[in-house]
N, CA, C and O of each residue as an XYZ file, in Angstrom:
772
protein
N     117.152    127.054     34.866
C     118.239    127.085     35.891
C     117.492    127.053     36.886
O     116.773    128.025     37.118
N     117.478    125.736     37.858
C     117.650    126.360     39.251
C     118.388    127.104     39.823
O     119.340    127.762     39.403
N     117.640    126.939     41.512
C     118.754    128.708     42.509
C     119.453    127.691     43.171
O     119.267    126.490     42.976
N     120.246    128.168     43.941
C     121.433    127.595     44.422
C     121.056    127.176     45.650
O     121.602    126.176     46.114
N     120.193    127.772     46.288
C     119.225    127.703     47.473
C     118.344    126.351     47.790
O     118.112    125.927     48.923
N     117.993    125.884     46.809
C     117.101    125.449     46.913
C     117.545    123.434     47.175
O     116.603    122.690     46.899
N     118.345    123.010     47.469
C     119.197    121.974     48.212
C     118.770    122.544     49.177
O     117.691    122.169     49.636
N     119.507    123.666     49.810
C     120.034    123.933     51.423
C     118.293    124.139     52.080
O     118.406    124.196     53.305
N     116.405    124.295     51.571
C     116.506    124.414     52.057
C     115.699    122.833     53.115
O     114.954    122.893     54.093
N     116.246    121.602     52.395
C     115.614    120.181     53.034
C     116.214    120.302     53.946
O     115.415    120.212     54.878
N     118.045    120.604     54.648
C     118.282    119.907     55.535
C     118.757    120.876     56.299
O     119.723    120.727     57.046
N     117.964    122.176     56.133
C     117.602    122.760     57.402
C     115.977    121.960     58.305
O     115.907    121.636     59.491
N     114.876    121.843     57.238
C     113.943    121.529     57.690
C     114.073    120.159     58.683
O     113.485    119.880     59.728
N     114.838    119.612     58.102
C     114.968    118.211     58.589
C     115.041    117.733     59.469
O     114.605    116.637     59.823
N     116.323    119.411     60.624
C     117.194    119.709     61.419
C     115.660    119.819     62.274
O     115.019    119.000     62.934
N     115.437    121.255     61.901
C     114.533    121.628     62.775
C     113.026    120.365     63.169
O     112.308    120.309     64.167
N     113.030    119.852     62.403
C     111.712    119.024     62.673
C     112.879    117.780     63.386
O     112.226    117.518     64.396
N     113.673    117.220     63.453
C     114.762    116.498     64.535
C     114.974    117.743     65.687
O     115.437    116.983     66.538
N     114.991    119.022     66.342
C     114.536    119.672     67.166
C     113.282    119.554     67.973
O     113.129    119.391     69.184
N     112.398    119.684     66.961
C     110.994    120.002     67.380
C     110.537    118.228     68.346
O     109.810    118.213     69.340
N     111.169    116.952     67.731
C     110.439    115.362     68.255
C     111.650    116.092     69.402
O     111.193    116.716     70.361
N     112.662    116.012     69.294
C     113.541    116.540     70.554
C     113.130    117.148     71.776
O     113.306    116.808     72.946
N     112.720    117.832     71.412
C     112.080    119.135     72.438
C     111.085    118.215     73.223
O     111.094    118.140     74.452
N     110.201    117.501     72.391
C     108.713    116.795     72.415
C     108.970    116.021     73.476
O     108.375    116.203     74.538
N     110.276    114.658     73.249
C     110.240    114.250     74.094
C     111.168    114.564     75.333
O     111.172    113.720     76.229
N     111.817    115.492     75.455
C     112.038    116.172     76.290
C     111.481    116.342     77.928
O     111.864    116.083     79.069
N     110.069    117.085     77.075
C     108.950    117.546     77.571
C     108.332    116.649     78.481
O     108.333    116.696     79.711
N     107.555    115.436     77.355
C     106.819    114.528     77.908
C     108.378    113.663     78.443
O     108.138    112.494     78.748
N     108.999    113.828     78.505
C     110.206    112.809     80.245
C     109.595    114.058     81.149
O     108.419    114.155     81.500
N     110.612    114.947     81.429
C     110.508    115.688     82.490
C     109.170    115.951     83.256
O     108.996    115.993     84.474
N     107.890    116.187     81.816
C     106.504    115.912     82.666
C     106.420    115.391     83.483
O     106.264    115.676     84.670
N     106.583    113.885     82.546
C     106.477    112.579     84.118
C     107.225    111.963     84.262
O     107.229    110.756     84.018
N     108.259    112.738     84.792
C     109.235    112.510     86.035
C     108.458    113.334     87.302
O     108.289    112.890     88.438
N     108.061    114.577     86.817
C     107.460    115.760     87.627
C     105.880    115.267     88.395
O     105.576    115.478     89.569
N     105.040    114.573     87.360
C     103.710    113.713     88.108
C     103.731    112.441     88.414
O     102.779    111.749     88.772
N     105.010    112.088     88.247
C     104.627    110.269     88.393
C     105.508    110.100     89.847
O     105.211    109.180     90.608
N     106.651    111.084     90.194
C     107.323    110.530     92.130
C     108.121    112.152     91.798
O     108.654    112.815     90.908
N     107.674    112.167     93.457
C     108.447    113.288     94.473
C     109.586    113.202     94.580
O     110.181    112.174     94.903
N     110.364    114.871     94.181
C     111.696    114.759     93.794
C     112.988    113.785     95.117
O     114.057    113.175     95.107
N     111.988    114.202     95.995
C     112.957    113.556     97.720
C     111.825    112.144     97.622
O     110.632    112.219     97.915
N     112.616    110.737     97.085
C     112.239    109.615     97.240
C     111.573    109.123     98.629
O     110.654    108.308     98.713
N     112.307    109.873     99.849
C     111.516    109.203    101.127
C     111.970    110.797    102.120
O     112.829    111.649    101.891
N     111.082    110.687    103.104
C     111.671    111.788    103.936
C     112.349    110.573    104.990
O     113.315    110.331    104.265
N     112.407    110.292    105.345
C     113.727    109.159    106.320
C     115.225    110.273    106.285
O     115.706    110.782    107.298
N     115.524    110.379    105.492
C     117.491    111.013    105.659
C     116.638    112.158    106.244
O     117.007    112.635    107.317
N     115.611    112.612    105.685
C     115.577    114.448    106.174
C     114.686    114.238    107.800
O     114.790    115.186    108.578
N     114.087    113.364    108.124
C     113.677    112.833    109.168
C     114.878    113.042    110.359
O     114.822    113.859    111.278
N     115.646    112.368    110.168
C     117.078    112.231    110.536
C     117.111    113.146    111.578
O     117.140    112.611    112.687
N     117.118    114.748    111.567
C     117.373    115.605    111.509
C     116.370    116.324    112.274
O     116.554    117.501    112.585
N     115.018    115.504    112.691
C     114.202    116.198    113.543
C     114.713    117.014    114.713
O     115.771    116.911    115.333
N     114.004    117.597    114.815
C     114.245    118.129    116.730
C     113.641    117.315    117.940
O     112.500    116.874    118.078
N     114.496    117.258    118.595
C     113.770    115.992    120.088
C     113.383    117.544    120.891
O     113.689    118.731    120.995
N     112.247    116.203    121.443
C     111.320    117.246    122.098
C     111.626    118.738    122.981
O     110.906    119.735    123.035
N     112.850    118.512    123.582
C     113.760    119.441    124.407
C     114.308    120.479    123.700
O     114.943    121.362    124.276
N     114.146    120.472    122.615
C     115.189    121.293    120.803
C     113.877    122.249    120.102
O     114.081    123.320    119.531
N     112.565    121.646    120.272
C     111.753    122.823    119.676
C     111.073    123.498    119.882
O     110.274    123.530    120.819
N     111.217    124.142    119.122
C     110.298    125.461    118.994
C     108.481    126.541    118.809
O     108.285    127.054    117.707
N     108.342    126.566    118.951
C     107.377    127.165    118.479
C     107.101    127.060    117.210
O     107.920    127.474    116.389
N     105.801    126.442    116.774
C     105.825    126.469    115.192
C     106.103    127.815    114.938
O     106.481    128.438    115.930
N     105.984    128.751    113.374
C     105.619    130.146    112.921
C     103.719    129.613    112.811
O     103.021    128.644    112.514
N     103.650    130.598    113.140
C     101.599    130.876    112.878
C     101.406    131.186    111.505
O     102.247    131.560    110.689
N     100.417    131.020    111.383
C      99.571    130.825    109.300
C      98.586    131.093    109.999
O      98.105    130.725    111.071
N      98.262    132.150    108.815
C      96.616    132.597    108.958
C      96.469    131.709    107.392
O      97.401    131.517    106.610
N      94.928    131.220    107.200
C      94.654    130.973    105.868
C      93.297    130.989    106.324
O      92.793    131.306    107.401
N      92.724    130.475    105.001
C      91.192    129.854    105.070
C      91.241    128.793    104.859
O      92.149    128.039    104.508
N      89.239    128.565    105.280
C      89.285    127.215    104.827
C      87.892    127.172    103.312
O      87.165    128.145    103.111
N      87.828    126.124    102.620
C      86.564    126.311    101.528
C      85.731    127.095    101.820
O      85.163    127.271    100.742
N      84.950    128.075    102.971
C      83.613    128.536    103.107
C      84.424    129.556    103.340
O      83.832    130.447    103.950
N      85.491    129.790    103.119
C      86.706    131.408    102.927
C      86.476    131.452    105.013
O      86.329    132.483    105.669
N      86.492    130.923    105.219
C      86.389    130.987    107.221
C      87.894    130.923    107.854
O      88.599    129.917    107.788
N      88.293    132.195    108.502
C      89.989    132.529    108.637
C      90.051    131.861    109.698
O      89.418    132.128    110.719
N      91.090    130.601    109.503
C      92.200    129.883    110.268
C      93.663    130.265    110.591
O      94.452    130.937    109.927
N      93.847    129.525    112.046
C      95.220    129.233    112.352
C      95.420    128.263    112.534
O      94.502    127.453    112.405
N      96.373    127.943    112.825
C      97.448    126.390    113.731
C      96.918    125.712    114.991
O      96.818    124.531    115.323
N      96.491    127.331    115.808
C      95.737    126.706    117.175
C      94.720    125.791    116.708
O      94.750    124.632    117.122
N      93.703    126.213    115.787
C      92.605    125.228    115.518
C      93.258    123.765    115.653
O      92.598    122.854    116.152
N      94.400    123.587    115.255
C      94.440    121.599    115.391
C      94.973    121.317    116.246
O      95.109    120.098    116.353
N      95.800    122.456    117.729
C      96.274    122.212    118.844
C      96.180    121.029    119.479
O      95.020    120.617    119.500
N      97.146    120.165    120.123
C      96.676    119.057    120.630
C      96.672    117.794    119.425
O      96.573    116.634    119.824
N      96.789    118.087    117.885
C      96.879    117.269    117.484
C      98.553    117.540    116.471
O      99.121    118.553    116.062
N      98.870    116.006    116.389
C     100.025    116.159    114.691
C      99.978    116.697    113.541
O      99.401    116.110    112.626
N     100.740    118.265    113.298
C     100.288    118.672    112.050
C     101.715    118.589    111.031
O     102.917    118.831    111.142
N     100.616    118.013    109.823
C     102.048    118.277    108.910
C     101.200    119.390    107.997
O     100.164    119.187    107.364
N     102.030    120.741    108.139
C     101.424    121.967    106.965
C     102.319    121.197    105.916
O     103.250    120.394    105.964
N     101.301    122.077    104.585
C     102.246    121.917    103.309
C     101.780    123.241    102.566
O     100.610    123.562    102.361
N     102.986    123.992    102.179
C     102.778    125.056    101.021
C     102.212    124.715     99.911
O     102.243    123.487     99.983
N     101.753    124.961     99.005
C     101.563    124.114     98.042
C     101.018    125.537     96.644
O     100.486    126.610     96.929
N     101.388    125.037     95.174
C     100.026    125.091     94.268
C      99.698    124.314     93.420
O     100.120    123.158     93.417
N      98.970    124.729     92.622
C      98.217    124.263     91.862
C      99.407    123.754     90.464
O      99.702    122.642     90.028
N      99.953    125.460     89.998
C     100.620    125.387     89.062
C     102.204    125.126     89.313
O     103.186    125.476     88.659
N     102.054    124.259     90.704
C     104.507    124.022     91.097
C     104.077    122.440     90.752
O     103.202    121.954     91.469
N     104.535    121.776     89.899
C     105.218    120.451     89.252
C     105.498    119.415     90.838
O     105.045    118.314     91.153
N     106.262    120.189     91.428
C     106.642    119.195     92.322
C     105.448    119.536     93.590
O     105.164    118.606     94.344
N     105.001    120.433     93.720
C     104.174    120.170     94.996
C     102.706    119.138     94.310
O     101.995    118.552     95.127
N     102.364    119.012     92.620
C     101.336    118.319     91.873
C     101.714    117.004     92.676
O     100.997    116.398     93.471
N     102.964    116.716     92.294
C     103.362    115.697     92.395
C     103.445    115.150     93.995
O     103.620    113.936     94.098
N     103.390    115.542     94.636
C     103.294    115.329     95.706
C     102.124    115.276     97.669
O     102.172    115.056     98.879
N     101.122    115.761     96.277
C      99.632    116.091     96.882
C      99.114    114.818     96.851
O      98.294    114.769     97.767
N      99.182    113.279     96.016
C      98.959    112.233     96.454
C      99.508    111.409     97.956
O      98.871    111.075     98.956
N     100.379    111.324     97.743
C     100.904    110.509     98.745
C     100.521    111.746     99.920
O     100.051    111.100    100.857
N     100.503    113.300    100.324
C      99.700    113.798    101.362
C      98.198    113.323    101.674
O      97.967    113.249    102.881
N      97.078    112.970    100.785
C      96.576    112.670    100.488
C      96.300    111.001    101.127
O      95.663    110.647    102.119
N      96.637    110.645    100.677
C      96.819    109.348    101.378
C      97.371    109.292    103.158
O      97.039    108.762    104.219
N      98.062    109.905    102.794
C      98.150    109.833    104.448
C      97.356    110.568    105.189
O      97.053    110.087    106.281
N      96.858    111.779    104.859
C      95.207    111.972    105.358
C      94.893    110.590    105.860
O      94.847    109.947    106.908
N      94.717    110.479    104.670
C      93.684    108.619    104.840
C      93.927    107.418    105.597
O      93.049    106.586    105.830
N      94.965    107.343    105.929
C      95.845    106.696    106.422
C      96.142    106.774    107.829
O      95.839    105.770    108.474
N      96.715    107.827    108.513
C      96.227    108.315    109.792
C      95.089    109.464    110.422
O      94.740    109.530    111.601
N      94.717    110.158    109.529
C      94.555    111.590    110.000
C      92.892    111.053    111.081
O      92.119    110.095    111.098
N      93.071    112.422    111.863
C      91.835    111.938    112.864
C      91.968    112.966    113.482
O      92.425    114.003    113.002
N      91.462    112.767    115.000
C      91.669    113.703    116.000
C      92.908    113.739    116.755
O      93.385    114.572    117.526
N      93.296    112.623    116.331
C      95.613    112.876    116.842
C      96.289    114.059    115.868
O      96.971    114.986    116.304
N      95.850    113.763    114.000
C      97.401    113.619    112.843
C      96.745    113.763    112.071
O      96.085    112.888    111.511
N      96.764    115.793    111.669
C      96.099    116.294    110.269
C      97.068    117.207    108.886
O      97.662    118.285    108.909
N      96.892    116.325    107.938
C      97.863    117.266    107.074
C      96.618    118.837    106.620
O      95.405    118.952    106.443
N      97.708    119.686    106.602
C      97.389    120.778    106.412
C      97.415    121.092    105.175
O      97.949    120.012    104.923
N      97.350    121.476    104.366
C      98.037    121.738    102.923
C      97.196    122.729    102.744
O      95.968    122.807    102.736
N      98.401    123.771    102.546
C      97.948    125.391    102.295
C      98.196    125.772    100.909
O      99.325    125.861    100.427
N      97.068    126.002    100.261
C      97.538    126.611     98.381
C      98.048    128.154     98.624
O      97.993    129.228     99.224
N      98.334    127.703     98.098
C      98.946    129.802     97.731
C      98.341    129.817     96.524
O      99.188    129.006     96.150
N      97.730    129.961     95.637
C      96.804    129.876     94.456
C      96.427    131.188     94.504
O      96.134    131.554     95.643
N      96.319    132.175     93.491
C      95.862    133.131     93.606
C      94.254    133.138     92.821
O      93.637    134.148     92.485
N      93.899    131.989     92.688
C      92.436    132.231     92.523
C      91.727    131.630     93.627
O      90.508    131.787     93.545
N      92.100    131.035     94.565
C      91.317    130.809     96.216
C      91.199    129.056     96.110
O      91.889    128.170     95.608
N      89.912    129.121     96.887
C      89.477    127.970     96.742
C      88.796    126.990     96.041
O      88.507    125.827     96.323
N      88.573    127.775     94.951
C      87.222    127.106     93.436
C      88.475    126.385     92.986
O      88.372    125.441     92.202
N      89.298    126.662     93.304
C      90.674    126.800     91.706
C      91.165    125.352     92.205
O      91.289    124.432     91.396
N      91.478    125.167     93.768
C      91.857    123.836     94.144
C      91.236    122.802     94.445
O      91.616    121.632     94.424
N      89.561    123.563     94.937
C      88.714    122.103     94.378
C      88.879    121.681     92.979
O      88.795    120.483     92.708
N      89.123    122.619     92.004
C      88.958    121.668     90.637
C      90.022    120.964     90.612
O      90.090    120.085     89.752
N      90.683    121.078     91.163
C      91.948    120.749     91.259
C      91.828    119.312     91.996
O      92.073    118.143     91.699
N      91.358    119.965     93.035
C      91.099    117.825     93.570
C      90.016    117.057     93.429
O      89.939    115.841     93.610
N      89.085    117.892     93.063
C      88.467    116.917     91.745
C      89.037    116.227     90.972
O      89.010    114.996     90.945
N      89.795    117.168     90.036
C      90.169    116.036     89.006
C      91.771    114.970     89.313
O      92.121    113.966     88.693
N      92.346    115.544     90.277
C      93.262    114.892     90.867
C      92.889    113.863     91.217
O      93.631    112.909     90.979
N      91.329    113.559     92.070
C      91.225    112.471     92.614
C      91.574    112.840     94.167
O      92.637    112.329     94.518
N      91.158    113.333     94.813
C      92.030    113.964     96.463
C      90.823    114.249     97.130
O      90.073    115.217     97.008
N      90.752    113.248     97.860
C      89.115    113.308     98.641
C      89.071    113.491    100.277
O      88.233    113.920    101.071
N      91.096    112.662    100.425
C      90.725    112.515    102.091
C      91.621    114.517    103.172
O      91.597    114.913    104.338
N      92.283    115.141    101.709
C      92.573    116.223    102.086
C      90.946    117.417    102.345
O      89.903    117.448    101.693
N      91.494    118.450    103.854
C      90.382    119.705    102.734
C      91.271    120.338    102.426
O      92.457    120.009    102.440
N      90.637    121.693    101.992
C      90.767    122.693    101.234
C      91.377    123.987    101.434
O      90.606    124.881    101.085
N      92.389    124.374    101.833
C      93.027    126.171    102.591
C      94.108    126.472    101.803
O      95.204    126.108    101.377
N      93.295    127.280    101.820
C      93.751    128.658    100.317
C      94.536    129.359    101.877
O      94.263    129.115    103.052
N      96.013    130.676    101.032
C      95.982    131.349    101.437
C      96.794    132.724    100.093
O      97.375    132.559     99.020
N      96.497    133.723    100.729
C      97.325    134.830     99.986
C      98.749    134.292     99.096
O      99.468    133.562     99.778
N      99.061    134.456     98.207
C     100.416    133.964     98.041
C     101.657    135.168     98.712
O     102.887    135.207     98.754
N     100.749    135.881     99.082
C     102.325    137.429     99.457
C     101.853    136.867    100.829
O     102.430    137.482    101.726
N     101.052    135.966    101.284
C     101.234    136.128    103.139
C     102.925    135.575    103.681
O     103.704    135.742    104.619
N     102.780    134.548    101.889
C     104.099    133.175    102.114
C     105.400    133.491    101.662
O     106.330    132.715    101.879
N     105.636    135.090    100.750
C     106.437    135.585     99.994
C     107.945    135.073    100.601
O     108.455    135.233    101.710
N     108.358    134.481     99.544
C     109.694    134.177     99.491
C     109.978    132.586     99.624
O     111.145    132.203     99.541
N     108.862    131.592     99.843
C     108.528    130.484    100.556
C     108.931    129.663     99.406
O     108.511    130.155     98.359
N     109.709    128.406     99.217
C     109.757    127.521     98.485
C     108.231    127.435     98.070
O     107.383    128.210     98.512
N     107.895    126.117     96.919
C     107.286    125.317     97.227
C     107.613    124.351     96.017
O     107.834    124.590     94.830
N     107.559    122.971     96.864
C     106.445    122.963     98.161
C     107.914    123.359     99.340
O     109.142    123.405     99.257
N     106.762    123.597    100.479
C     107.459    123.619    101.603
C     106.969    122.487    102.763
O     107.853    122.853    103.537
N     106.355    121.518    103.447
C     106.511    120.777    104.901
C     107.124    121.036    106.039
O     108.338    121.200    106.154
N     106.192    121.090    107.047
C     106.658    121.760    108.438
C     105.814    120.619    109.003
O     104.678    120.589    108.529
N     106.173    119.419    110.143
C     105.972    118.949    110.622
C     105.596    119.859    112.561
O     106.497    120.552    113.033
N     104.946    119.770    112.952
C     104.415    120.306    114.056
C     104.002    119.483    115.075
O     103.278    118.574    114.668
N     104.214    119.483    116.296
C     103.661    118.435    117.091
C     102.891    118.996    117.723
O     102.709    120.210    117.634
N     102.185    118.120    118.610
C     100.588    118.477    119.294
C     100.844    119.544    120.139
O      99.804    120.183    119.984
N     101.517    120.184    120.935
C     101.709    120.413    121.763
C     102.156    121.892    120.689
O     102.696    122.775    121.355
N     101.981    122.259    119.043
C     102.851    123.143    119.000
C     103.827    123.673    118.401
O     103.954    124.712    117.753
N     104.598    122.729    118.727
C     106.425    122.847    118.537
C     106.710    122.353    117.147
O     106.323    121.267    116.715
N     107.331    123.129    116.565
C     108.026    122.730    114.998
C     109.439    121.812    114.723
O     110.580    122.271    114.671
N     108.825    119.638    114.481
C     109.982    118.945    114.865
C     111.058    119.583    113.419
O     112.155    120.138    113.370
N     109.801    119.037    112.135
C     111.031    120.026    111.673
C     110.257    120.238    109.185
O     109.550    119.664    108.357
N     110.889    121.084    109.297
C     110.826    121.930    107.518
C     111.571    121.022    107.016
O     112.639    120.657    107.507
N     110.932    120.476    105.732
C     111.821    120.380    104.558
C     111.374    121.091    103.137
O     110.156    121.195    102.988
N     111.934    121.428    102.426
C     111.696    121.883    101.235
C     111.681    121.223     99.569
O     112.680    121.014     98.881
N     110.797    121.074     99.331
C     111.193    119.871     97.962
C     109.464    119.024     97.940
O     108.654    119.512     98.728
N     108.979    117.834     97.073
C     108.359    116.880     97.159
C     108.664    115.788     97.969
O     109.862    115.525     97.862
N     108.178    115.168     98.605
C     108.687    113.815     99.599
C     106.966    112.867     99.451
O     105.781    113.196     99.386
N     107.743    111.604     99.453
C     107.370    110.520     99.127
C     106.313    109.801    101.466
O     106.625    109.046    102.387
N     104.971    110.907    101.067
C     104.766    110.178    102.385
C     104.101    109.731    103.208
O     103.803    110.071    104.352
N     103.702    108.374    102.141
C     103.635    107.142    102.769
C     104.075    106.346    102.859
O     103.682    105.179    102.858
N     104.915    106.743    102.950
C     106.102    105.215    102.701
C     106.299    105.063    104.075
O     105.802    105.911    104.816
N     107.234    103.701    104.770
C     107.088    103.765    105.911
C     107.714    104.775    107.017
O     107.543    104.970    108.220
N     108.375    105.214    106.180
C     109.543    105.921    107.283
C     108.647    107.334    108.083
O     108.614    107.604    109.283
N     107.772    108.284    106.567
C     106.637    109.171    107.233
C     106.240    108.735    108.433
O     106.332    109.255    109.544
N     105.561    107.212    107.901
C     104.292    107.138    108.898
C     105.073    107.105    110.578
O     104.718    107.854    111.488
N     105.998    106.233    110.672
C     106.793    105.957    111.228
C     107.078    107.410    112.087
O     106.848    107.207    113.279
N     107.353    108.302    111.921
C     107.546    108.851    112.316
C     106.474    109.751    113.311
O     106.474    110.098    114.492
N     105.213    109.989    111.684
C     104.268    110.256    112.145
C     103.449    109.708    113.582
O     103.008    110.421    114.483
N     103.393    107.962    113.459
C     103.342    107.620    114.467
C     104.048    107.957    115.958
O     103.194    108.209    116.809
N     105.837    108.027    116.586
C     105.973    108.269    117.438
C     105.893    109.608    117.850
O     106.243    109.829    119.009
N     105.469    110.652    117.090
C     104.930    111.364    117.724
C     103.795    112.066    118.437
O     103.779    112.977    119.265
N     102.452    111.044    117.600
C     101.593    110.801    118.097
C     101.498    109.497    119.486
O     100.420    109.334    120.057
N     102.730    108.670    119.888
C     102.621    108.771    120.774
C     103.237    109.234    121.761
O     103.480    108.786    122.881
N     103.600    110.710    120.951
C     104.363    111.635    122.213
C     102.569    112.869    123.338
O     102.297    113.505    124.355
N     102.201    112.528    122.448
C     100.507    112.749    122.883
C     100.520    112.774    124.312
O      99.468    112.918    124.936
């Protein structure tokens, strides 16, 4: 004699398998979207609200360390246009944005412009170095700060600072920093120097 419950197990197993497959597809799709493109496709709309020279205020003071552990602040970059980016290796939108920041630094970086990507990872520069190596990033310098120093900051956060050390623009979320609008904005700030 068959048990009345034996036929019920198969539909539940099929449903569980279907849900597992659906969850796997959702994770794959969402994971791909974070790693393939930033959440904000371009900075052009965000930069429209950038402060004109007469309305800019002093940029916030940031203390951070370089790869060797030497303590730095933004005064080191005085005279340069600086794009500060607060990020972490565990933040999917941050990870998506880093390649475009690396390409922007490779394209425009030098005496007049610097991307200062400050990692808030607890493990310090060693974790960031491993991640940079894994991601193939070579133009960005490694900077780190204790996460507590930026408590409450949404990641990623970018702050564009003019050569006089004044904040031009601040944005939250990942952006495409190699789009023509972003490059043109940095070049316009360089022309102000």
